[in-house]
N, CA, C, O and the ligand as a Tripos MOL2 file, in Angstrom:
@<TRIPOS>MOLECULE
protein
  293   291    74     0     0
PROTEIN
NO_CHARGES

@<TRIPOS>ATOM
      1 N          -4.6470  -10.2090   -6.9650 N.3       1 MET1
      2 CA         -5.5440  -10.4040   -5.8150 C.3       1 MET1
      3 C          -5.4210   -9.2210   -4.8510 C.2       1 MET1
      4 O          -4.3220   -8.7490   -4.5580 O.2       1 MET1
      5 N          -6.5250   -8.7750   -4.3890 N.am      2 PRO2
      6 CA         -6.4860   -7.6260   -3.4690 C.3       2 PRO2
      7 C          -6.0650   -8.0270   -2.0660 C.2       2 PRO2
      8 O          -6.3780   -9.1190   -1.5910 O.2       2 PRO2
      9 N          -5.3650   -7.1420   -1.4300 N.am      3 ILE3
     10 CA         -5.0220   -7.3280   -0.0170 C.3       3 ILE3
     11 C          -5.9250   -6.4230    0.8030 C.2       3 ILE3
     12 O          -5.9880   -5.2140    0.5780 O.2       3 ILE3
     13 N          -6.6170   -7.0210    1.7480 N.am      4 TYR4
     14 CA         -7.5040   -6.2360    2.5980 C.3       4 TYR4
     15 C          -6.9470   -6.1680    4.0110 C.2       4 TYR4
     16 O          -6.2460   -7.0650    4.4790 O.2       4 TYR4
     17 N          -7.2870   -5.0730    4.6650 N.am      5 GLU5
     18 CA         -6.8700   -4.9190    6.0480 C.3       5 GLU5
     19 C          -8.0990   -5.1230    6.9250 C.2       5 GLU5
     20 O          -9.1620   -4.5550    6.6760 O.2       5 GLU5
     21 N          -7.9320   -5.9420    7.9530 N.am      6 TYR6
     22 CA         -9.0330   -6.2430    8.8510 C.3       6 TYR6
     23 C          -8.6720   -5.9020   10.2760 C.2       6 TYR6
     24 O          -7.5070   -5.9110   10.6740 O.2       6 TYR6
     25 N          -9.7140   -5.5990   11.0340 N.am      7 ALA7
     26 CA         -9.5520   -5.4690   12.4730 C.3       7 ALA7
     27 C         -10.4990   -6.4680   13.1270 C.2       7 ALA7
     28 O         -11.6880   -6.5040   12.8090 O.2       7 ALA7
     29 N          -9.9740   -7.2690   14.0310 N.am      8 CYS8
     30 CA        -10.7890   -8.2710   14.7100 C.3       8 CYS8
     31 C         -11.6800   -7.6070   15.7460 C.2       8 CYS8
     32 O         -11.2240   -6.7910   16.5480 O.2       8 CYS8
     33 N         -12.9440   -7.9650   15.7170 N.am      9 ARG9
     34 CA        -13.8770   -7.3610   16.6750 C.3       9 ARG9
     35 C         -13.7450   -8.0040   18.0480 C.2       9 ARG9
     36 O         -14.1870   -7.4350   19.0460 O.2       9 ARG9
     37 N         -13.1580   -9.1530   18.1030 N.am     10 LYS10
     38 CA        -13.0640   -9.8380   19.3920 C.3      10 LYS10
     39 C         -11.8260   -9.4400   20.1710 C.2      10 LYS10
     40 O         -11.9080   -9.0910   21.3490 O.2      10 LYS10
     41 N         -10.6730   -9.4920   19.5070 N.am     11 CYS11
     42 CA         -9.4470   -9.2190   20.2560 C.3      11 CYS11
     43 C          -8.7740   -7.9290   19.8150 C.2      11 CYS11
     44 O          -7.7940   -7.4960   20.4220 O.2      11 CYS11
     45 N          -9.3060   -7.3060   18.7460 N.am     12 GLY12
     46 CA         -8.7570   -6.0310   18.3270 C.3      12 GLY12
     47 C          -7.5070   -6.1480   17.4700 C.2      12 GLY12
     48 O          -6.9010   -5.1400   17.1070 O.2      12 GLY12
     49 N          -7.1230   -7.3690   17.1470 N.am     13 HIS13
     50 CA         -5.9350   -7.5780   16.3370 C.3      13 HIS13
     51 C          -6.1610   -7.0480   14.9230 C.2      13 HIS13
     52 O          -7.2050   -7.3030   14.3210 O.2      13 HIS13
     53 N          -5.1940   -6.3200   14.4000 N.am     14 GLU14
     54 CA         -5.3110   -5.8070   13.0420 C.3      14 GLU14
     55 C          -4.3100   -6.5350   12.1590 C.2      14 GLU14
     56 O          -3.1560   -6.7430   12.5330 O.2      14 GLU14
     57 N          -4.7760   -6.9140   10.9900 N.am     15 PHE15
     58 CA         -3.8960   -7.6650   10.1000 C.3      15 PHE15
     59 C          -4.3420   -7.4540    8.6640 C.2      15 PHE15
     60 O          -5.4560   -7.0090    8.3840 O.2      15 PHE15
     61 N          -3.4150   -7.7950    7.7570 N.am     16 GLU16
     62 CA         -3.7340   -7.7350    6.3310 C.3      16 GLU16
     63 C          -3.7350   -9.1490    5.7980 C.2      16 GLU16
     64 O          -2.9490   -9.9950    6.2250 O.2      16 GLU16
     65 N          -4.6370   -9.3920    4.8530 N.am     17 THR17
     66 CA         -4.6870  -10.7230    4.2890 C.3      17 THR17
     67 C          -5.1560  -10.6710    2.8490 C.2      17 THR17
     68 O          -5.9160   -9.7880    2.4520 O.2      17 THR17
     69 N          -4.6930  -11.6230    2.0880 N.am     18 LEU18
     70 CA         -5.2040  -11.7930    0.7380 C.3      18 LEU18
     71 C          -6.5700  -12.4480    0.8150 C.2      18 LEU18
     72 O          -6.7610  -13.4240    1.5400 O.2      18 LEU18
     73 N          -7.5080  -11.9140    0.0740 N.am     19 VAL19
     74 CA         -8.8550  -12.4710    0.1080 C.3      19 VAL19
     75 C          -9.2610  -12.9000   -1.2890 C.2      19 VAL19
     76 O          -9.3140  -12.0940   -2.2170 O.2      19 VAL19
     77 N          -9.5410  -14.1610   -1.4140 N.am     20 ARG20
     78 CA        -10.1110  -14.6600   -2.6630 C.3      20 ARG20
     79 C         -11.6120  -14.7640   -2.5060 C.2      20 ARG20
     80 O         -12.1200  -14.9460   -1.4000 O.2      20 ARG20
     81 N         -12.3070  -14.6520   -3.5970 N.am     21 SER21
     82 CA        -13.7600  -14.7220   -3.5080 C.3      21 SER21
     83 C         -14.1770  -16.0810   -2.9760 C.2      21 SER21
     84 O         -13.6590  -17.1150   -3.3980 O.2      21 SER21
     85 N         -15.1150  -16.0660   -2.0470 N.am     22 GLY22
     86 CA        -15.5950  -17.3070   -1.4610 C.3      22 GLY22
     87 C         -14.7490  -17.7740   -0.2950 C.2      22 GLY22
     88 O         -15.0310  -18.8070    0.3120 O.2      22 GLY22
     89 N         -13.7060  -17.0120    0.0190 N.am     23 ASN23
     90 CA        -12.8300  -17.4040    1.1110 C.3      23 ASN23
     91 C         -13.0080  -16.4320    2.2680 C.2      23 ASN23
     92 O         -12.7730  -15.2320    2.1230 O.2      23 ASN23
     93 N         -13.4220  -16.9510    3.4110 N.am     24 THR24
     94 CA        -13.6540  -16.0840    4.5620 C.3      24 THR24
     95 C         -12.4080  -16.0350    5.4370 C.2      24 THR24
     96 O         -11.9720  -17.0620    5.9560 O.2      24 THR24
     97 N         -11.8440  -14.8670    5.6000 N.am     25 PRO25
     98 CA        -10.6570  -14.7580    6.4470 C.3      25 PRO25
     99 C         -11.0110  -14.8650    7.9230 C.2      25 PRO25
    100 O         -12.1360  -14.5710    8.3270 O.2      25 PRO25
    101 N         -10.0660  -15.2760    8.6970 N.am     26 ASP26
    102 CA        -10.2790  -15.2790   10.1440 C.3      26 ASP26
    103 C          -9.0720  -14.6360   10.8280 C.2      26 ASP26
    104 O          -8.0010  -14.4790   10.2420 O.2      26 ASP26
    105 N          -9.2920  -14.2780   12.0710 N.am     27 CYS27
    106 CA         -8.2510  -13.5990   12.8240 C.3      27 CYS27
    107 C          -7.0980  -14.5620   13.1130 C.2      27 CYS27
    108 O          -7.3260  -15.6440   13.6540 O.2      27 CYS27
    109 N          -5.8710  -14.1890   12.7640 N.am     28 PRO28
    110 CA         -4.7300  -15.0690   13.0290 C.3      28 PRO28
    111 C          -4.4150  -15.1800   14.5170 C.2      28 PRO28
    112 O          -3.6360  -16.0380   14.9320 O.2      28 PRO28
    113 N          -5.0140  -14.3210   15.3030 N.am     29 SER29
    114 CA         -4.7260  -14.3380   16.7280 C.3      29 SER29
    115 C          -5.7170  -15.2100   17.4910 C.2      29 SER29
    116 O          -5.3220  -16.0420   18.3080 O.2      29 SER29
    117 N          -7.0220  -15.0140   17.2190 N.am     30 CYS30
    118 CA         -8.0180  -15.7520   18.0050 C.3      30 CYS30
    119 C          -8.9410  -16.5880   17.1230 C.2      30 CYS30
    120 O          -9.8710  -17.2200   17.6230 O.2      30 CYS30
    121 N          -8.6910  -16.5950   15.8180 N.am     31 ARG31
    122 CA         -9.4500  -17.3990   14.8550 C.3      31 ARG31
    123 C         -10.8980  -16.9450   14.7060 C.2      31 ARG31
    124 O         -11.7060  -17.6590   14.1120 O.2      31 ARG31
    125 N         -11.2360  -15.7860   15.2270 N.am     32 SER32
    126 CA        -12.5940  -15.2870   15.0630 C.3      32 SER32
    127 C         -12.8190  -14.8360   13.6260 C.2      32 SER32
    128 O         -11.9100  -14.3320   12.9670 O.2      32 SER32
    129 N         -14.0330  -15.0230   13.1590 N.am     33 THR33
    130 CA        -14.3690  -14.5160   11.8270 C.3      33 THR33
    131 C         -15.1850  -13.2290   11.9140 C.2      33 THR33
    132 O         -15.6940  -12.7300   10.9100 O.2      33 THR33
    133 N         -15.3000  -12.7060   13.1230 N.am     34 GLU34
    134 CA        -15.9950  -11.4260   13.2960 C.3      34 GLU34
    135 C         -15.0040  -10.3080   13.0590 C.2      34 GLU34
    136 O         -14.4050   -9.7580   13.9830 O.2      34 GLU34
    137 N         -14.8560   -9.9940   11.7800 N.am     35 LEU35
    138 CA        -13.8230   -9.0450   11.4010 C.3      35 LEU35
    139 C         -14.4410   -7.7960   10.8170 C.2      35 LEU35
    140 O         -15.5060   -7.8320   10.2020 O.2      35 LEU35
    141 N         -13.7690   -6.7260   11.0150 N.am     36 GLU36
    142 CA        -14.1860   -5.4740   10.4030 C.3      36 GLU36
    143 C         -13.2210   -5.1620    9.2750 C.2      36 GLU36
    144 O         -12.0170   -5.0160    9.4840 O.2      36 GLU36
    145 N         -13.7730   -5.0640    8.0790 N.am     37 LYS37
    146 CA        -12.9220   -4.8140    6.9230 C.3      37 LYS37
    147 C         -12.5930   -3.3320    6.8420 C.2      37 LYS37
    148 O         -13.4680   -2.4730    6.9460 O.2      37 LYS37
    149 N         -11.3390   -3.0620    6.6570 N.am     38 LYS38
    150 CA        -10.9110   -1.6740    6.5640 C.3      38 LYS38
    151 C         -10.4500   -1.3990    5.1400 C.2      38 LYS38
    152 O         -10.0450   -2.3000    4.4050 O.2      38 LYS38
    153 N         -10.5250   -0.1490    4.7870 N.am     39 LEU39
    154 CA        -10.0490    0.2310    3.4600 C.3      39 LEU39
    155 C          -8.5330    0.1510    3.4250 C.2      39 LEU39
    156 O          -7.8540    0.5490    4.3710 O.2      39 LEU39
    157 N          -8.0170   -0.3620    2.3310 N.am     40 SER40
    158 CA         -6.5640   -0.5000    2.2320 C.3      40 SER40
    159 C          -6.0300    0.2560    1.0310 C.2      40 SER40
    160 O          -4.9380   -0.0350    0.5430 O.2      40 SER40
    161 N          -6.8010    1.2300    0.5510 N.am     41 VAL41
    162 CA         -6.3590    1.9730   -0.6320 C.3      41 VAL41
    163 C          -5.0740    2.7380   -0.3670 C.2      41 VAL41
    164 O          -4.2710    2.9430   -1.2760 O.2      41 VAL41
    165 N          -4.8740    3.1670    0.8940 N.am     42 PHE42
    166 CA         -3.6840    3.9520    1.1830 C.3      42 PHE42
    167 C          -2.4160    3.1300    1.0080 C.2      42 PHE42
    168 O          -1.3450    3.6740    0.7360 O.2      42 PHE42
    169 N          -2.5410    1.8220    1.1660 N.am     43 ALA43
    170 CA         -1.3640    0.9650    0.9860 C.3      43 ALA43
    171 C          -0.8800    1.0320   -0.4590 C.2      43 ALA43
    172 O           0.3230    1.0800   -0.7170 O.2      43 ALA43
    173 N          -1.8250    1.0330   -1.4000 N.am     44 THR44
    174 CA         -1.4400    1.1330   -2.8040 C.3      44 THR44
    175 C          -0.8830    2.5100   -3.1140 C.2      44 THR44
    176 O           0.0710    2.6480   -3.8810 O.2      44 THR44
    177 N          -1.4960    3.5470   -2.5010 N.am     45 ALA45
    178 CA         -1.0300    4.9070   -2.7470 C.3      45 ALA45
    179 C           0.3870    5.0780   -2.2300 C.2      45 ALA45
    180 O           1.2030    5.7570   -2.8530 O.2      45 ALA45
    181 N           0.6810    4.4670   -1.0970 N.am     46 THR46
    182 CA          2.0100    4.5860   -0.5200 C.3      46 THR46
    183 C           3.0580    3.9330   -1.4150 C.2      46 THR46
    184 O           4.1360    4.4870   -1.6320 O.2      46 THR46
    185 N           2.7310    2.7540   -1.9310 N.am     47 SER47
    186 CA          3.7190    2.0520   -2.7360 C.3      47 SER47
    187 C           3.9590    2.7770   -4.0540 C.2      47 SER47
    188 O           5.0800    2.7780   -4.5610 O.2      47 SER47
    189 N           2.9180    3.3970   -4.6170 N.am     48 SER48
    190 CA          3.1140    4.1140   -5.8700 C.3      48 SER48
    191 C           3.9180    5.3940   -5.6340 C.2      48 SER48
    192 O           4.6770    5.8240   -6.5020 O.2      48 SER48
    193 N           3.7490    5.9960   -4.4610 N.am     49 ALA49
    194 CA          4.5090    7.1980   -4.1540 C.3      49 ALA49
    195 C           5.9880    6.8560   -3.9860 C.2      49 ALA49
    196 O           6.8660    7.6310   -4.3640 O.2      49 ALA49
    197 N           6.2400    5.6900   -3.4150 N.am     50 GLU50
    198 CA          7.6280    5.2830   -3.2310 C.3      50 GLU50
    199 C           8.2810    4.9280   -4.5610 C.2      50 GLU50
    200 O           9.5020    4.9870   -4.7020 O.2      50 GLU50
    201 N           7.4470    4.5560   -5.5370 N.am     51 ALA51
    202 CA          7.9850    4.1800   -6.8340 C.3      51 ALA51
    203 C           8.3610    5.4080   -7.6550 C.2      51 ALA51
    204 O           9.1130    5.3080   -8.6240 O.2      51 ALA51
    205 N           7.8290    6.5770   -7.2600 N.am     52 ALA52
    206 CA          8.1370    7.7930   -7.9940 C.3      52 ALA52
    207 C           9.5930    8.1800   -7.7680 C.2      52 ALA52
    208 O          10.1660    7.8650   -6.7250 O.2      52 ALA52
    209 N          10.1850    8.8550   -8.7330 N.am     53 PRO53
    210 CA         11.5770    9.2940   -8.5600 C.3      53 PRO53
    211 C          11.7100   10.2060   -7.3520 C.2      53 PRO53
    212 O          10.9390   11.1530   -7.1950 O.2      53 PRO53
    213 N          12.6750    9.9270   -6.5080 N.am     54 ALA54
    214 CA         12.7700   10.6450   -5.2390 C.3      54 ALA54
    215 C          14.0530   11.4530   -5.1690 C.2      54 ALA54
    216 O          15.1460   10.9000   -5.2910 O.2      54 ALA54
    217 N          13.9270   12.7340   -4.9750 N.am     55 GLY55
    218 CA         15.0670   13.5470   -4.5930 C.3      55 GLY55
    219 C          15.9930   13.9760   -5.7150 C.2      55 GLY55
    220 O          16.9090   14.7600   -5.4660 O.2      55 GLY55
    221 N          15.7990   13.5020   -6.9370 N.am     56 GLY56
    222 CA         16.6860   13.9220   -8.0120 C.3      56 GLY56
    223 C          16.4000   15.3610   -8.4030 C.2      56 GLY56
    224 O          15.2460   15.7870   -8.3680 O.2      56 GLY56
    225 N          17.4250   16.1180   -8.7740 N.am     57 PRO57
    226 CA         17.2180   17.5230   -9.1810 C.3      57 PRO57
    227 C          16.2850   17.6100  -10.3860 C.2      57 PRO57
    228 O          15.3920   18.4560  -10.4330 O.2      57 PRO57
    229 N          16.4980   16.7440  -11.3360 N.am     58 CYS58
    230 CA         15.6130   16.6970  -12.5040 C.3      58 CYS58
    231 C          14.8690   15.3830  -12.4790 C.2      58 CYS58
    232 O          15.4840   14.3170  -12.4510 O.2      58 CYS58
    233 N          13.5390   15.4500  -12.4910 N.am     59 GLY59
    234 CA         12.7400   14.2460  -12.3560 C.3      59 GLY59
    235 C          12.9150   13.2680  -13.4900 C.2      59 GLY59
    236 O          12.6940   12.0710  -13.3050 O.2      59 GLY59
    237 N          13.3120   13.7450  -14.6770 N.am     60 SER60
    238 CA         13.3670   12.8530  -15.8220 C.3      60 SER60
    239 C          14.7570   12.2860  -16.0730 C.2      60 SER60
    240 O          14.8690   11.1660  -16.5700 O.2      60 SER60
    241 N          15.8150   13.0150  -15.7490 N.am     61 CYS61
    242 CA         17.1460   12.4970  -16.0640 C.3      61 CYS61
    243 C          18.1180   12.5820  -14.9010 C.2      61 CYS61
    244 O          19.2000   11.9970  -14.9640 O.2      61 CYS61
    245 N          17.7610   13.2940  -13.8420 N.am     62 GLY62
    246 CA         18.6820   13.4210  -12.7290 C.3      62 GLY62
    247 C          19.8030   14.3970  -12.9870 C.2      62 GLY62
    248 O          20.8010   14.3810  -12.2680 O.2      62 GLY62
    249 N          19.6730   15.2470  -13.9880 N.am     63 HIS63
    250 CA         20.7060   16.2410  -14.2980 C.3      63 HIS63
    251 C          20.9080   17.1870  -13.1160 C.2      63 HIS63
    252 O          19.9400   17.7310  -12.5860 O.2      63 HIS63
    253 N          22.1530   17.3850  -12.7030 N.am     64 PRO64
    254 CA         22.4110   18.2510  -11.5210 C.3      64 PRO64
    255 C          22.0910   19.7110  -11.7780 C.2      64 PRO64
    256 O          22.0190   20.4980  -10.8340 O.2      64 PRO64
    257 N          21.8990   20.0890  -13.0250 N.am     65 GLY65
    258 CA         21.6020   21.4860  -13.3190 C.3      65 GLY65
    259 C          20.2070   21.8940  -12.9480 C.2      65 GLY65
    260 O          19.8730   23.0790  -12.9920 O.2      65 GLY65
    261 N          19.3820   20.9370  -12.5810 N.am     66 GLY66
    262 CA         18.0320   21.2780  -12.1390 C.3      66 GLY66
    263 C          17.0110   20.9730  -13.2160 C.2      66 GLY66
    264 O          17.3520   20.5490  -14.3200 O.2      66 GLY66
    265 N          15.7630   21.1940  -12.8760 N.am     67 PRO67
    266 CA         14.6700   20.8970  -13.8150 C.3      67 PRO67
    267 C          14.8250   21.7040  -15.0970 C.2      67 PRO67
    268 O          15.0510   22.9130  -15.0580 O.2      67 PRO67
    269 N          14.7030   21.0320  -16.2180 N.am     68 GLY68
    270 CA         14.7810   21.7270  -17.5040 C.3      68 GLY68
    271 C          16.1790   21.7410  -18.0860 C.2      68 GLY68
    272 O          16.3500   22.0580  -19.2630 O.2      68 GLY68
    273 N          17.1950   21.4000  -17.2810 N.am     69 ALA69
    274 CA         18.5700   21.4330  -17.7760 C.3      69 ALA69
    275 C          18.8040   20.3980  -18.8670 C.2      69 ALA69
    276 O          19.6640   20.5620  -19.7320 O.2      69 ALA69
    277 N          18.0160   19.3280  -18.8040 N.am     70 CYS70
    278 CA         18.2150   18.2700  -19.7860 C.3      70 CYS70
    279 C          17.3890   18.5150  -21.0410 C.2      70 CYS70
    280 O          17.5280   17.7840  -22.0210 O.2      70 CYS70
    281 N          16.5320   19.5320  -21.0270 N.am     71 ALA71
    282 CA         15.6540   19.7760  -22.1620 C.3      71 ALA71
    283 C          16.4340   20.3270  -23.3600 C.2      71 ALA71
    284 O          15.9320   20.3070  -24.4840 O.2      71 ALA71
    285 N          17.6480   20.8170  -23.1310 N.am     72 LEU72
    286 CA         18.4400   21.4000  -24.2200 C.3      72 LEU72
    287 C          19.1600   20.3400  -25.0300 C.2      72 LEU72
    288 O          19.7000   20.6370  -26.0950 O.2      72 LEU72
    289 N          19.1760   19.1190  -24.5460 N.am     73 ASN73
    290 CA         19.8690   18.0530  -25.2580 C.3      73 ASN73
    291 C          19.1720   17.7350  -26.5750 C.2      73 ASN73
    292 O          19.6180   16.8580  -27.3140 O.2      73 ASN73
    293 ZN         -8.9920  -11.8300   17.0490 Zn       74 ZN74
@<TRIPOS>BOND
     1     1     2 1
     2     2     3 1
     3     3     4 2
     4     3     5 am
     5     5     6 1
     6     6     7 1
     7     7     8 2
     8     7     9 am
     9     9    10 1
    10    10    11 1
    11    11    12 2
    12    11    13 am
    13    13    14 1
    14    14    15 1
    15    15    16 2
    16    15    17 am
    17    17    18 1
    18    18    19 1
    19    19    20 2
    20    19    21 am
    21    21    22 1
    22    22    23 1
    23    23    24 2
    24    23    25 am
    25    25    26 1
    26    26    27 1
    27    27    28 2
    28    27    29 am
    29    29    30 1
    30    30    31 1
    31    31    32 2
    32    31    33 am
    33    33    34 1
    34    34    35 1
    35    35    36 2
    36    35    37 am
    37    37    38 1
    38    38    39 1
    39    39    40 2
    40    39    41 am
    41    41    42 1
    42    42    43 1
    43    43    44 2
    44    43    45 am
    45    45    46 1
    46    46    47 1
    47    47    48 2
    48    47    49 am
    49    49    50 1
    50    50    51 1
    51    51    52 2
    52    51    53 am
    53    53    54 1
    54    54    55 1
    55    55    56 2
    56    55    57 am
    57    57    58 1
    58    58    59 1
    59    59    60 2
    60    59    61 am
    61    61    62 1
    62    62    63 1
    63    63    64 2
    64    63    65 am
    65    65    66 1
    66    66    67 1
    67    67    68 2
    68    67    69 am
    69    69    70 1
    70    70    71 1
    71    71    72 2
    72    71    73 am
    73    73    74 1
    74    74    75 1
    75    75    76 2
    76    75    77 am
    77    77    78 1
    78    78    79 1
    79    79    80 2
    80    79    81 am
    81    81    82 1
    82    82    83 1
    83    83    84 2
    84    83    85 am
    85    85    86 1
    86    86    87 1
    87    87    88 2
    88    87    89 am
    89    89    90 1
    90    90    91 1
    91    91    92 2
    92    91    93 am
    93    93    94 1
    94    94    95 1
    95    95    96 2
    96    95    97 am
    97    97    98 1
    98    98    99 1
    99    99   100 2
   100    99   101 am
   101   101   102 1
   102   102   103 1
   103   103   104 2
   104   103   105 am
   105   105   106 1
   106   106   107 1
   107   107   108 2
   108   107   109 am
   109   109   110 1
   110   110   111 1
   111   111   112 2
   112   111   113 am
   113   113   114 1
   114   114   115 1
   115   115   116 2
   116   115   117 am
   117   117   118 1
   118   118   119 1
   119   119   120 2
   120   119   121 am
   121   121   122 1
   122   122   123 1
   123   123   124 2
   124   123   125 am
   125   125   126 1
   126   126   127 1
   127   127   128 2
   128   127   129 am
   129   129   130 1
   130   130   131 1
   131   131   132 2
   132   131   133 am
   133   133   134 1
   134   134   135 1
   135   135   136 2
   136   135   137 am
   137   137   138 1
   138   138   139 1
   139   139   140 2
   140   139   141 am
   141   141   142 1
   142   142   143 1
   143   143   144 2
   144   143   145 am
   145   145   146 1
   146   146   147 1
   147   147   148 2
   148   147   149 am
   149   149   150 1
   150   150   151 1
   151   151   152 2
   152   151   153 am
   153   153   154 1
   154   154   155 1
   155   155   156 2
   156   155   157 am
   157   157   158 1
   158   158   159 1
   159   159   160 2
   160   159   161 am
   161   161   162 1
   162   162   163 1
   163   163   164 2
   164   163   165 am
   165   165   166 1
   166   166   167 1
   167   167   168 2
   168   167   169 am
   169   169   170 1
   170   170   171 1
   171   171   172 2
   172   171   173 am
   173   173   174 1
   174   174   175 1
   175   175   176 2
   176   175   177 am
   177   177   178 1
   178   178   179 1
   179   179   180 2
   180   179   181 am
   181   181   182 1
   182   182   183 1
   183   183   184 2
   184   183   185 am
   185   185   186 1
   186   186   187 1
   187   187   188 2
   188   187   189 am
   189   189   190 1
   190   190   191 1
   191   191   192 2
   192   191   193 am
   193   193   194 1
   194   194   195 1
   195   195   196 2
   196   195   197 am
   197   197   198 1
   198   198   199 1
   199   199   200 2
   200   199   201 am
   201   201   202 1
   202   202   203 1
   203   203   204 2
   204   203   205 am
   205   205   206 1
   206   206   207 1
   207   207   208 2
   208   207   209 am
   209   209   210 1
   210   210   211 1
   211   211   212 2
   212   211   213 am
   213   213   214 1
   214   214   215 1
   215   215   216 2
   216   215   217 am
   217   217   218 1
   218   218   219 1
   219   219   220 2
   220   219   221 am
   221   221   222 1
   222   222   223 1
   223   223   224 2
   224   223   225 am
   225   225   226 1
   226   226   227 1
   227   227   228 2
   228   227   229 am
   229   229   230 1
   230   230   231 1
   231   231   232 2
   232   231   233 am
   233   233   234 1
   234   234   235 1
   235   235   236 2
   236   235   237 am
   237   237   238 1
   238   238   239 1
   239   239   240 2
   240   239   241 am
   241   241   242 1
   242   242   243 1
   243   243   244 2
   244   243   245 am
   245   245   246 1
   246   246   247 1
   247   247   248 2
   248   247   249 am
   249   249   250 1
   250   250   251 1
   251   251   252 2
   252   251   253 am
   253   253   254 1
   254   254   255 1
   255   255   256 2
   256   255   257 am
   257   257   258 1
   258   258   259 1
   259   259   260 2
   260   259   261 am
   261   261   262 1
   262   262   263 1
   263   263   264 2
   264   263   265 am
   265   265   266 1
   266   266   267 1
   267   267   268 2
   268   267   269 am
   269   269   270 1
   270   270   271 1
   271   271   272 2
   272   271   273 am
   273   273   274 1
   274   274   275 1
   275   275   276 2
   276   275   277 am
   277   277   278 1
   278   278   279 1
   279   279   280 2
   280   279   281 am
   281   281   282 1
   282   282   283 1
   283   283   284 2
   284   283   285 am
   285   285   286 1
   286   286   287 1
   287   287   288 2
   288   287   289 am
   289   289   290 1
   290   290   291 1
   291   291   292 2
@<TRIPOS>SUBSTRUCTURE
     1 MET1         2 RESIDUE 1 A MET
     2 PRO2         6 RESIDUE 1 A PRO
     3 ILE3        10 RESIDUE 1 A ILE
     4 TYR4        14 RESIDUE 1 A TYR
     5 GLU5        18 RESIDUE 1 A GLU
     6 TYR6        22 RESIDUE 1 A TYR
     7 ALA7        26 RESIDUE 1 A ALA
     8 CYS8        30 RESIDUE 1 A CYS
     9 ARG9        34 RESIDUE 1 A ARG
    10 LYS10       38 RESIDUE 1 A LYS
    11 CYS11       42 RESIDUE 1 A CYS
    12 GLY12       46 RESIDUE 1 A GLY
    13 HIS13       50 RESIDUE 1 A HIS
    14 GLU14       54 RESIDUE 1 A GLU
    15 PHE15       58 RESIDUE 1 A PHE
    16 GLU16       62 RESIDUE 1 A GLU
    17 THR17       66 RESIDUE 1 A THR
    18 LEU18       70 RESIDUE 1 A LEU
    19 VAL19       74 RESIDUE 1 A VAL
    20 ARG20       78 RESIDUE 1 A ARG
    21 SER21       82 RESIDUE 1 A SER
    22 GLY22       86 RESIDUE 1 A GLY
    23 ASN23       90 RESIDUE 1 A ASN
    24 THR24       94 RESIDUE 1 A THR
    25 PRO25       98 RESIDUE 1 A PRO
    26 ASP26      102 RESIDUE 1 A ASP
    27 CYS27      106 RESIDUE 1 A CYS
    28 PRO28      110 RESIDUE 1 A PRO
    29 SER29      114 RESIDUE 1 A SER
    30 CYS30      118 RESIDUE 1 A CYS
    31 ARG31      122 RESIDUE 1 A ARG
    32 SER32      126 RESIDUE 1 A SER
    33 THR33      130 RESIDUE 1 A THR
    34 GLU34      134 RESIDUE 1 A GLU
    35 LEU35      138 RESIDUE 1 A LEU
    36 GLU36      142 RESIDUE 1 A GLU
    37 LYS37      146 RESIDUE 1 A LYS
    38 LYS38      150 RESIDUE 1 A LYS
    39 LEU39      154 RESIDUE 1 A LEU
    40 SER40      158 RESIDUE 1 A SER
    41 VAL41      162 RESIDUE 1 A VAL
    42 PHE42      166 RESIDUE 1 A PHE
    43 ALA43      170 RESIDUE 1 A ALA
    44 THR44      174 RESIDUE 1 A THR
    45 ALA45      178 RESIDUE 1 A ALA
    46 THR46      182 RESIDUE 1 A THR
    47 SER47      186 RESIDUE 1 A SER
    48 SER48      190 RESIDUE 1 A SER
    49 ALA49      194 RESIDUE 1 A ALA
    50 GLU50      198 RESIDUE 1 A GLU
    51 ALA51      202 RESIDUE 1 A ALA
    52 ALA52      206 RESIDUE 1 A ALA
    53 PRO53      210 RESIDUE 1 A PRO
    54 ALA54      214 RESIDUE 1 A ALA
    55 GLY55      218 RESIDUE 1 A GLY
    56 GLY56      222 RESIDUE 1 A GLY
    57 PRO57      226 RESIDUE 1 A PRO
    58 CYS58      230 RESIDUE 1 A CYS
    59 GLY59      234 RESIDUE 1 A GLY
    60 SER60      238 RESIDUE 1 A SER
    61 CYS61      242 RESIDUE 1 A CYS
    62 GLY62      246 RESIDUE 1 A GLY
    63 HIS63      250 RESIDUE 1 A HIS
    64 PRO64      254 RESIDUE 1 A PRO
    65 GLY65      258 RESIDUE 1 A GLY
    66 GLY66      262 RESIDUE 1 A GLY
    67 PRO67      266 RESIDUE 1 A PRO
    68 GLY68      270 RESIDUE 1 A GLY
    69 ALA69      274 RESIDUE 1 A ALA
    70 CYS70      278 RESIDUE 1 A CYS
    71 ALA71      282 RESIDUE 1 A ALA
    72 LEU72      286 RESIDUE 1 A LEU
    73 ASN73      290 RESIDUE 1 A ASN
    74 ZN74       293 GROUP 0 **** ****
């Protein structure tokens, strides 16, 4: 299920919510349904970037000799 980010047009509250088809979200702050849907693609991009190997000298094995050091094995 996709998570969408909304901004309330009435009180300006911004929130994320799961949206199922046929289900109208409302503002958790003022219960208004006058919401502006925002793109939430960056949320997925952020999580995939965090899933990438971080900081290891060699991206594939973590060999301290640096990139390519493990290719001789
Ligand atoms: Zn609101």
